[in-house]
C-alpha positions in Angstrom: 40.1 172.3 80.0 41.8 170.0 79.9 39.5 168.9 82.4 41.9 167.5 84.5 45.2 165.3 83.7 43.1 162.5 82.4 40.9 165.2 81.1 43.7 167.0 81.4 46.3 168.7 80.0 45.7 168.1 78.1 45.4 168.7 75.3 46.0 171.2 73.6 46.4 171.6 70.0 45.0 173.1 66.8 46.9 174.5 63.7 48.4 177.4 61.8 45.0 178.9 61.1 45.9 181.7 63.6 48.7 184.1 63.4 48.7 186.3 66.5 46.5 187.0 69.4 45.7 190.4 68.0 44.6 189.0 64.6 42.6 186.3 66.3 40.8 188.9 68.4 40.1 191.4 65.6 36.4 192.0 64.8 34.6 193.7 62.0 32.8 196.9 62.8 29.4 195.7 61.5 29.1 192.8 63.9 25.6 192.3 65.3 25.2 192.4 69.1 23.0 190.2 71.4 22.0 192.5 74.2 20.6 192.3 77.7 17.5 194.1 76.6 16.0 193.8 73.1 17.6 196.4 70.9 20.1 197.8 73.4 23.8 196.9 73.4 26.2 196.9 76.3 27.3 200.4 75.2 23.7 201.5 74.9 23.5 201.7 71.1 20.6 200.2 69.3 21.4 196.9 67.4 19.7 193.6 66.8 20.7 190.0 67.2 22.3 188.4 64.2 19.6 186.6 62.1 19.6 182.9 61.7 21.1 181.4 58.5 20.4 180.4 55.8 16.8 181.8 56.1 16.1 185.1 57.9 12.4 184.3 58.2 10.9 182.9 61.4 11.3 179.1 61.7 9.0 176.6 63.3 9.6 176.2 67.1 12.0 173.5 68.0 13.6 172.1 71.2 17.2 171.0 71.1 18.3 168.5 73.7 21.9 169.3 74.6 24.3 167.2 76.7 27.2 168.9 78.5 29.2 167.8 81.4 29.9 169.3 84.8 27.6 171.3 87.1 25.1 173.8 85.6 26.6 177.3 85.8 24.8 179.9 87.9 22.4 182.1 85.9 22.6 179.7 83.0 18.8 179.5 82.7 18.6 183.3 82.6 21.1 183.5 79.8 19.3 180.8 77.8 16.0 182.6 78.4 17.4 185.9 77.1 18.8 184.1 74.1 15.4 182.5 73.3 13.7 185.9 73.7 16.2 187.7 71.4 16.0 185.1 68.6 12.3 184.1 68.8 11.6 185.8 65.5 14.5 184.0 63.7 15.9 180.9 65.3 12.8 180.2 67.4 14.8 177.6 69.3 14.4 176.3 72.9 17.5 174.8 74.5 17.0 171.9 76.9 20.5 171.6 78.3 21.2 168.7 80.6 24.4 169.0 82.7 25.8 165.7 83.9 28.5 165.2 86.6 31.8 164.5 85.1 32.1 161.1 86.7 28.8 160.0 85.1 28.9 161.8 81.8 30.8 159.2 79.6 28.6 156.3 80.6 25.4 158.4 80.4 26.2 159.5 76.9 27.0 155.9 75.9 23.7 154.7 77.3 21.6 157.4 75.6 23.2 156.8 72.2 22.8 153.0 72.5 19.2 153.5 73.3 18.6 155.9 70.4 17.4 158.7 72.7 17.0 162.1 71.1 20.2 164.0 71.7 20.8 167.0 69.4 24.1 168.3 70.6 26.7 166.5 72.8 30.1 167.4 74.1 32.6 164.7 73.2 36.3 164.3 72.5 38.9 161.8 71.2 40.1 161.2 74.8 36.5 160.2 75.6 34.4 158.2 73.2 34.4 160.2 70.0 36.7 158.0 67.9 34.7 154.9 68.9 31.3 156.5 68.3 32.4 157.7 64.9 33.3 154.1 63.9 29.9 153.0 65.3 28.3 155.5 62.9 26.8 157.4 65.9 27.6 161.0 64.7 26.5 163.0 61.7 29.0 164.0 59.0 29.0 167.8 59.1 31.1 168.4 56.0 28.4 170.3 54.1 28.0 173.0 56.8 31.6 174.3 56.7 33.1 176.3 53.8 29.5 177.1 52.9 28.2 180.6 52.2 24.8 179.6 53.6 26.4 179.3 57.0 28.3 182.6 57.4 29.0 182.1 61.1 30.7 178.8 60.6 32.6 180.2 57.6 33.7 183.2 59.5 34.8 181.5 62.8 36.5 178.4 61.4 39.2 178.6 58.8 39.7 175.9 56.1 42.9 174.7 57.7 41.3 174.5 61.2 38.5 172.3 59.9 40.7 170.2 57.6 43.1 169.5 60.5 40.2 168.3 62.7 38.6 165.8 60.2 38.5 162.1 61.3 38.2 158.8 59.5 34.6 157.7 59.0 33.3 154.2 58.3 33.8 154.9 54.6 37.6 155.2 55.3 37.5 158.8 54.3 38.1 162.0 56.4 35.1 164.0 57.5 34.0 166.6 60.0 32.2 164.8 62.8 32.0 167.6 65.3 32.6 171.3 65.7 36.2 171.6 67.0 36.4 173.7 70.2 39.7 175.4 70.9 41.3 178.9 71.0 45.0 178.5 70.4 47.4 176.1 68.9 47.9 174.7 72.4 47.6 175.6 76.1 50.1 176.3 78.9 50.0 174.3 82.1 49.7 176.7 85.0 50.2 176.3 88.8 47.5 178.5 90.1 48.2 179.6 93.7 47.0 181.9 96.4 49.2 185.0 95.7 47.8 186.7 98.8 49.1 183.9 101.0 52.5 183.9 99.2 52.8 187.7 99.7 51.8 187.2 103.4 54.7 184.8 103.7 57.2 187.1 102.0 57.3 185.2 98.7 57.0 187.4 95.6 57.1 185.3 92.4 57.9 181.6 91.8 61.0 181.0 89.7 61.4 177.2 90.1 60.0 174.1 91.8 62.1 175.0 94.9 60.1 178.2 95.3 56.9 176.2 95.1 58.1 173.8 97.8 59.1 176.7 100.0 55.6 178.1 99.6 54.1 174.7 100.5 56.3 174.5 103.7 54.9 177.8 104.8 51.3 176.7 104.1 51.8 173.6 106.2 53.2 175.7 109.0 50.7 178.5 108.9 47.5 177.0 107.4 47.0 173.6 109.1 43.6 173.1 107.5 44.6 173.9 104.0 45.9 171.4 101.4 49.1 172.8 99.8 48.4 171.2 96.4 45.1 169.7 95.5 44.8 166.9 93.0 41.8 165.0 91.5 40.8 161.4 92.1 41.5 160.4 88.5 45.1 161.3 88.7 44.8 164.2 86.3 46.4 167.5 87.2 48.6 165.6 89.7 52.0 166.9 91.0 54.2 165.3 88.4 54.3 168.1 85.8 55.3 170.7 88.5 58.0 168.4 89.9 59.3 167.7 86.4 59.0 171.3 85.3 62.5 171.7 84.0 62.0 169.0 81.4 59.5 168.2 78.6 58.9 164.5 78.1 57.0 165.2 74.8 59.9 167.2 73.4 62.4 164.7 74.6 60.5 161.9 72.9 60.1 163.9 69.7 63.8 164.5 69.6 64.3 160.7 69.2 61.3 160.2 66.9 58.9 158.8 69.6 55.3 159.9 69.3 52.4 159.2 71.7 48.8 158.6 70.4 45.8 158.3 72.7 43.8 155.2 71.5 41.2 155.0 74.4 40.6 156.8 77.6 43.9 156.8 79.6 45.4 154.2 77.1 48.4 155.6 75.2 50.3 153.9 72.3 53.8 155.1 71.6 55.4 154.6 68.2 59.0 154.9 66.9 58.7 156.5 63.5 61.6 157.1 61.0 61.3 157.8 57.3 57.5 157.4 57.6 57.9 153.8 58.9 56.7 152.5 62.2 59.8 150.7 63.6 58.5 149.8 67.0 55.5 150.4 69.3 54.4 150.0 72.9 51.0 150.4 74.7 49.9 151.1 78.2 50.1 147.9 80.3 52.2 146.1 77.7 55.4 144.2 78.2 58.7 146.0 79.1 60.3 144.1 76.3 58.3 146.2 73.9 60.4 149.2 74.9 63.7 147.6 73.9 63.4 148.9 70.4 63.1 152.5 71.6 66.1 154.9 71.9 67.5 155.5 75.4 66.4 156.5 77.9 63.0 155.3 76.8 64.0 151.7 76.3 63.3 150.8 79.9 60.8 151.5 82.6 61.4 154.7 84.5 59.8 154.9 87.9 61.7 158.0 89.1 58.7 160.3 88.6 56.6 158.1 90.8 59.2 158.3 93.6 59.2 162.1 93.3 55.4 162.2 93.5 55.5 160.0 96.6 58.0 162.3 98.2 55.6 165.3 97.8 52.9 163.1 99.4 55.1 162.2 102.3 56.0 165.8 102.9 52.3 166.6 103.2 52.1 168.7 100.1 49.3 166.6 98.8 46.4 164.8 100.6 46.9 161.4 102.2 44.0 160.0 100.1 43.5 162.2 97.1 41.6 159.3 95.5 38.5 160.7 97.3 38.9 164.2 95.9 36.4 164.6 93.1 36.6 168.3 92.6 40.1 169.8 93.0 39.1 173.1 91.3 36.1 173.5 93.7 38.4 172.8 96.7 40.8 175.5 95.6 37.9 178.0 94.9 36.5 177.4 98.4 39.8 178.4 100.0 40.6 174.9 101.2 43.7 174.5 99.0 46.7 176.7 98.3 47.3 175.7 94.7 46.1 173.6 91.8 47.0 172.9 88.1 44.9 174.0 85.1 45.5 175.5 81.7 46.1 179.2 81.2 43.0 179.4 79.0 40.8 178.8 82.0 42.1 181.8 83.9 38.8 183.7 83.8 36.8 180.9 85.3 39.4 180.1 88.0 39.7 183.7 89.0 35.9 184.1 89.1 35.4 181.0 91.2 38.1 181.9 93.6 36.8 185.5 94.1 33.4 184.0 94.7 34.6 181.6 97.4 37.3 183.9 99.0 36.6 187.5 98.0 39.8 188.7 99.6 42.0 186.2 97.7 44.5 187.1 94.9 45.3 184.6 92.1 48.9 183.8 91.3 50.1 182.0 88.1 53.3 180.0 87.7 54.2 178.6 84.3 55.9 175.5 85.7 57.5 174.1 82.5 60.8 176.0 82.1 60.9 176.1 78.3 57.4 177.5 78.1 58.1 179.9 81.0 61.0 181.3 79.0 58.9 181.2 75.8 61.4 178.9 73.9 60.3 178.1 70.3 59.3 175.5 69.7 58.4 174.1 73.1 55.3 172.0 72.5 54.3 169.1 70.2 51.1 169.6 68.2 48.9 167.3 66.1 46.9 170.3 64.9 43.8 168.9 66.5 41.3 170.5 68.9 41.0 168.6 72.2 37.2 169.0 72.5 34.2 168.8 70.1 30.5 169.5 69.9 28.9 166.6 68.1 25.4 165.9 66.7 24.3 162.3 67.3 22.3 160.5 64.6 19.6 160.0 67.2 18.8 163.7 66.6 16.0 164.6 64.3 17.2 168.2 64.3 20.5 168.2 62.4 19.7 171.4 60.4 18.4 173.3 63.4 21.3 172.3 65.6 23.7 173.6 62.9 21.7 176.8 62.6 22.2 177.4 66.3 26.0 176.7 66.1 26.1 179.0 63.0 24.3 181.8 65.0 26.7 181.3 67.9 29.6 182.1 65.6 28.1 184.9 63.4 29.6 187.6 65.6 31.8 188.3 68.6 28.7 189.5 70.4 26.7 186.3 69.8 29.7 184.3 70.9 30.3 186.5 74.0 26.7 186.1 75.0 27.1 182.4 75.7 30.7 182.5 76.8 30.4 185.5 79.2 26.7 186.0 79.7 24.4 189.0 79.4 26.5 192.1 78.7 26.1 194.8 81.4 24.8 192.3 83.9 27.4 189.5 83.9 30.3 191.3 82.2 31.4 194.5 80.5 33.6 195.0 77.4 37.0 196.5 77.8 38.3 197.7 74.5 38.1 195.3 71.5 39.5 192.1 73.1 39.1 192.2 76.9 36.3 192.1 79.5 35.8 192.8 83.2 33.1 192.0 85.7 30.7 194.8 86.8 31.6 196.6 90.0 30.0 195.1 93.1 29.0 191.9 91.3 28.7 188.7 93.5 31.1 186.3 91.7 29.6 183.4 93.6 26.3 183.9 91.8 27.6 185.1 88.4 27.5 183.3 85.1 30.7 181.3 84.5 30.4 178.6 81.9 33.1 176.0 81.0 33.6 177.6 77.5 35.6 174.7 76.2 32.4 172.7 75.9 30.4 175.2 73.7 32.0 178.4 72.6 35.8 178.2 72.2 37.2 179.0 68.7 40.3 180.7 67.3 38.4 183.7 65.9 36.5 185.1 68.9 38.8 185.5 71.9 38.2 188.0 74.7 40.6 188.0 77.6 39.9 189.0 81.2 41.0 192.5 81.9 42.3 191.2 85.3 45.1 189.2 83.7 48.3 190.8 84.9 50.2 192.5 82.1 53.2 190.3 82.6 51.1 187.2 81.6 49.7 188.7 78.4 52.9 187.7 76.6 52.1 184.0 77.2 48.8 184.3 75.3 50.7 185.8 72.4 53.2 183.0 72.7 50.3 180.5 72.5 49.0 182.2 69.4 52.3 181.9 67.6 52.6 178.8 65.4 56.4 178.9 65.8 55.9 177.8 69.4 55.0 174.3 68.2 56.5 171.3 66.6 54.4 169.2 64.3 53.8 165.6 65.5 54.6 162.8 63.0 51.1 161.4 63.7 49.2 164.7 63.0 46.0 163.8 61.3 45.9 160.2 62.5 43.0 158.9 64.6 42.9 155.3 65.8 39.8 153.3 65.0 39.3 151.3 68.1 36.1 149.7 67.0 38.0 147.0 65.1 39.5 145.8 68.4 36.6 146.8 70.6 36.5 143.4 72.4 40.2 143.6 73.3 39.7 147.2 74.5 36.7 146.0 76.6 38.9 143.6 78.6 38.2 144.5 82.3 41.8 143.9 83.2 42.8 146.7 80.9 40.5 148.9 83.0 42.4 147.6 86.0 45.7 148.8 84.5 44.3 152.3 84.4 42.7 152.3 87.9 45.7 150.6 89.6 48.1 153.2 88.0 46.1 156.1 89.4 47.2 155.3 92.9 50.8 155.7 91.9 50.1 159.0 90.1 48.6 160.3 93.3 51.5 159.2 95.4 49.4 156.8 97.6 51.7 153.8 97.3 54.8 153.5 99.6 58.0 152.4 97.9 56.5 153.1 94.4 59.4 151.9 92.3 59.4 148.5 94.0 55.7 148.1 94.0 55.2 149.4 90.5 57.7 146.8 89.2 55.7 144.1 90.9 52.5 145.5 89.3 54.2 145.5 85.9 55.2 141.9 86.4 51.6 141.0 87.4 50.3 142.6 84.1 52.9 140.7 82.1 51.9 137.4 83.6 48.3 138.0 82.7 48.2 136.1 79.4 44.7 137.1 78.4 45.5 140.8 79.0 48.8 140.6 77.0 47.0 138.8 74.2 44.5 141.6 73.9 47.1 144.3 74.2 49.0 142.6 71.4 45.9 142.7 69.2 45.5 146.4 70.0 49.1 147.1 69.3 49.2 145.2 66.0 46.0 147.0 64.8 47.5 150.4 65.9 50.7 149.8 64.0 48.7 148.6 60.9 46.5 151.7 60.9 49.3 154.1 61.7 51.5 152.7 58.9 48.6 152.9 56.4 48.2 156.5 57.4 51.9 157.3 57.1 51.9 155.7 53.6 49.5 158.5 52.5 51.8 161.2 53.8 54.5 163.0 51.9 
């Protein structure tokens, strides 16, 4: 998902709408099935596609303009064409899906909305522009479509608590549903994906600690001179830090002393000390070191030790000399040019498929690098009960109703959902039991359908796991589905309205804080502790920057305290 550690890890978090993986994957026997040929299911039985709601009669033809990010999946056009064929007598909808490279997506979406261009569905998230766009009144309020018998798919797939926990503050200062929340579990597990075939070749069975990972990297350097041991991305996301710090959890350590992080803009984090529902102190990315003095130890001072450890991996050759140029870490791993990478466990199916496509003889290994999660300690993650990603409907759309009919159809049955998440049954995938799937024998994974499902189909009701997941890892999916694995954040339900301080957030020097920090996250700066201290001093001497950061911090504290005042 998390699209990378700026798009990263994130994220991860939803609510106690689910109980266990088995419950989440249970399906009723009367589900409709979308099939590869009209009227024929993957098992060969005769069924029909689920009708559109609320009207079963044929609708007027419509084209929905959809914006998603990343590269267009193989066979995507074939899947869309089959969907349109199957639903011509009900939805009668043509999907015009534009896939935009990740590096360009945010700005392209901004420009389209600013120009009032027709966009009917768009992927967005609080870590992108969603909060700001809501405050600029760019997105439709979707309240009336949920908890509504006229939209059985939405009612079936999304529980009341799930939707209520993903409401956001509108310009009327009330909570509303401004997007379809996309997520499967209460959270995600960070995984070090590695070439298990190479590890076995070197006599390494399973990783048990960071030391085993480093031993593997040493052997990769010795035996595979053209391979990157650990591949990162240019934005600093999915970097080496979480693997190096695997025995500890910063989020839990902060929670233990009542410190809570809140993303307020892309790569800008505010941290608040909260006791008895009162904000006692706060800091913000790029702010003064003095702001930390009100925090409990050890968070009351700058800590550059992680940057030193990251640089040490860089110096050993575990990471590239200039990872700032690496746009696609996952693609590099899939092509057999890297020995490991970080992603969430929820993306196992896509990572396995891509690797098998690039290196058919490869085996995929998984290492849960955070010790508490590896040992399935409860709780071992902090949750704000929110999805990390959303599907929104901009107000430039003239097709609100038809867009919601498509989303409703997508969630009317496991089969409808699987059609877009996995492709055409029998051709792109095959069902295994009630809650798993496999790829057909002899299929060319390099040419098979493989969509980033977190952008369109993820929800807590319809979950189908790859049959290829080793049995020893199934327990981690059940761990994810158990709400006892999570600790509730004191800021759960709060969303910062950055539009009030949009001029301060637009300060170009704030952007420099983010871009300069990336070089340290990637281990590219020698003597990082010394140099980062100099950079911090430079930021603090920038009076215009600090004045804007102070405005942002004061507004953050004001809004957060107002929110806490409404909480029991």
